[in-house]
N, C-alpha and C positions, 0 to 999 in steps of 0.2 A: 503493502499499500504504499502512498505517496501523501504526504502532509501538503495541502496547499499553503499559500504563502499570505499570512495576515490573521490566518483563524486556526481553530483544531479541526477544521473539516479533513478528512480523509478521503481519497478518491482512488479508484483501482490504479496501478502500474500501468495496464495496457491502455489506458484513457487517454486519446489523443490530448494534446497541449489543449487544441482550439476547442474541442468539446468542454475541456476542465476548466477553461478560462470563461467560456459560456456560462456554464453551471455555478462557477464562484460569484460572476455578477449577475445571476438571474433575481429579477424582483417581480413576484407574482401581481397579476392585476386583481384575481378573485381574493387576495387575503391582505388583511391590512398590516401594517410594520409589525405590531406587537404578536398576530396570528404566524406571521413568517418565521419571527426571532422564535417561537415556540418549537417550530416545526421544522425548521428549515434541513438542519443535518439530516434527521432520518429520511425526509423528503428527496435530497440531494444524493445520499447514499444508495438509496433505492432506484432512483432514475438511473445513476450512473453505472448501476447493474442490470440494468433492462435492454441490451444489447442494443444501444443507439447506434443509428446509420450516422447523423449528422446535425448539425444545429437545428436544421428544421425538426427534424423527430425530436432531438430533445425539447425543442419549445414545445412541440404537439402533446407528448407526453407529461411534461411539466405543468402545461396549461389545464388539460384535464384532470391531472390528481389535485391541482391545487384548487380547483373547483370543485371537485369533488368533496375535499377536506373543508370548504367554506360551508357546503351542505352539513357534514357530519357535525362541524362545530356546533352549528345551530340547531341541529335536529336532535344529533346524539351526545351532544358534550365533549366532545375529544376530537382534538388535533392530532393523535398519535397514528400514524398508518397503520401501525402493528393490529391496534385495536379497530381501527375502522374501516380498513380495506377487507372487508369479506364479502362473500357472495350474496348472502342476503341483503348487505347496506348497499352494494352497486346494484343491486336490482331494484330496490326501493329509490335508491337517486335516479336509476334510468326512467323510471315511471313518474317522478316527479318532474321531469325535464318535457315531460308530453304536451304539446301545446306551445313550448315556448322556443323550440328549436325543430328544425326539418328532421324528419325520420335518418336521414344518411349522418347526419352531425351528431344526433342523439347514439347511434350504433357506434360511429367511431370513437365518441369519448367514452363510452363504457367499454371497447375493446382497449383502449391505452391504458384505463386503471385495472383490467384485468391484467394487464401485462406485469403490474406491478404487484397483484394478487399472486401471479406464478414467482415471480422474484422471492416474494415473503415464502412462498412454499419449498423453496429451493429447487423449482422447475426452470426448464428452457422459458425465457421470457416469450420468445416467440413461437409461434407455433403451426405457421402456414405450412412450411415443408416438412413437418413433422407425422411419420406415419400414425393412422388413424389407432387409438388406444381402446382398452377396455370399455370406457366409458360410452362409446359408439354403439354398444351393443344393446340389447334389451334392458328394461328395468327389472331389477328383481323382485320376487314375491312382497317382500319386505318394502321398498320401495313402493309399488303399487298399492300395497294397503295403506301406507302413509299417505298415499295420494288420496286414496278412496276416503278416506277418513277426513281429511282437510277439505273434501270437495263437498261433503254433507251440508255444511256450511258457508259454502262460497261458490255462489252460480258459474262465473267465469272458469274457475279451474275445473268445475263439473262440464263445463260446454267442451271445453278444450280436450278433456279426456274423451266425452263421450265422440268428438270428433276424429280424436287421433287413435281411439282404441275400437271404433263402433265401425258401422258399416257406411257412414258416412262417407260423401266422395268431395267434402269440403276441406282445405288443409285448415288445420286447426290455428296457425298462425295470421290466416286470413282474416280470424273473427276479431272485431275492434276490441273485444276485452282479455285479446291475447296476453298483453302487458300486464294486466291484472292476474291473470292465471298465473304467470310465470312468477309474479311475486309472491303470491300465496303458496305457491310449492317451495320458494325461497325460504319462508318462515318455517318450513317443517324441516328444511335442510333438504330437500330435491331441488336438484337443477333441470327445470322442466324445458325440453327442446322437442321440435317438431320432428327431427331425425331419430330420436328416442323413441318416441311414441310411434311411429312408423317401422321400425325394429320390432317394437314389441309387438304390435298388430301382424306384424308378419310371420313372426316366429309362432306366435298363437295359432296361424290360420294353417300355417305350412306343418305345425307340430299334430294337426289331427290326423285321423285314420284314413282318411282319402288319399289316394296316391296322389303325388306332388305333381304330376303333370295335369291331373283334372283340377285339382284345387287352383292352379297357375291361372288353368284356361278360364276356372269361374269365378274368380275374383278378378281377371285381366290384368294378372302381375306382368309386369317387364322384365326383361333379363337384368337389369340394373336393380329392382326389387329381390331377385332371386339370389342375386351372387351379394347383395348386401346382406341377406336372411342365412344363406347357407352356412357360414361358419360358426353360426351359433344354433346349429340343428345337428340331431345324432349324423354320423358318418352318411353318406349315401355312397354305394358302388360306384365305381367310376363310369361305366358306362350308362347307368340311370342317371349320372349328374350331367354327363355330356347332351343326353336324350331331352334331359328336362331343361336344359338352358337353350336347345333349339326349337323345343314344343312350341 
């Protein structure tokens, strides 16, 4: 680690001088001087470890994180990134931004704070080129039971589960209450995604007693659907697998 000049802030040795200088001189718009003084060290440490590309990338990540912390200070009474940057808090913040910024901007802000969440978890900050992990598989029985229990008192979550796990052809995220459903799921410790709901439904359907080929045709499943679900199903003999994908 390298000590920066003029204060006790430490930045990684492999951080470029240009980025180090930018971080040292950064002044957020979303936080007051008092707030910034209280969280500057932890914020710059986390951002420095978020696999920054350049000054623009640093500015965007810092801007998102500082805006998020301004919200957590007001809503949760904390500026500590270690306490504030959690999945449920990020989803609540994301929901709070609805109507104040465009959907693309909201999504970008959330993804930048999620980079910090991954840094805190000791994971690679960037995930675009990472192979898909087990988290892309179907929800466990425990997670489904938790979601089902929460949905009893939350209509948006109930609608999302009905669309994602039922026979509805509507994509769950197309419903205007999808963000509220995600927030409800996050409060019980489950990250709700349309992809995982789809995989869960596919596995349920394809695990039935009917032949896979017939099931695929009956439900209009695509080759992509089958390839996504098959890794989570019992082994299928090679000839049958190839016939199924051709089917």
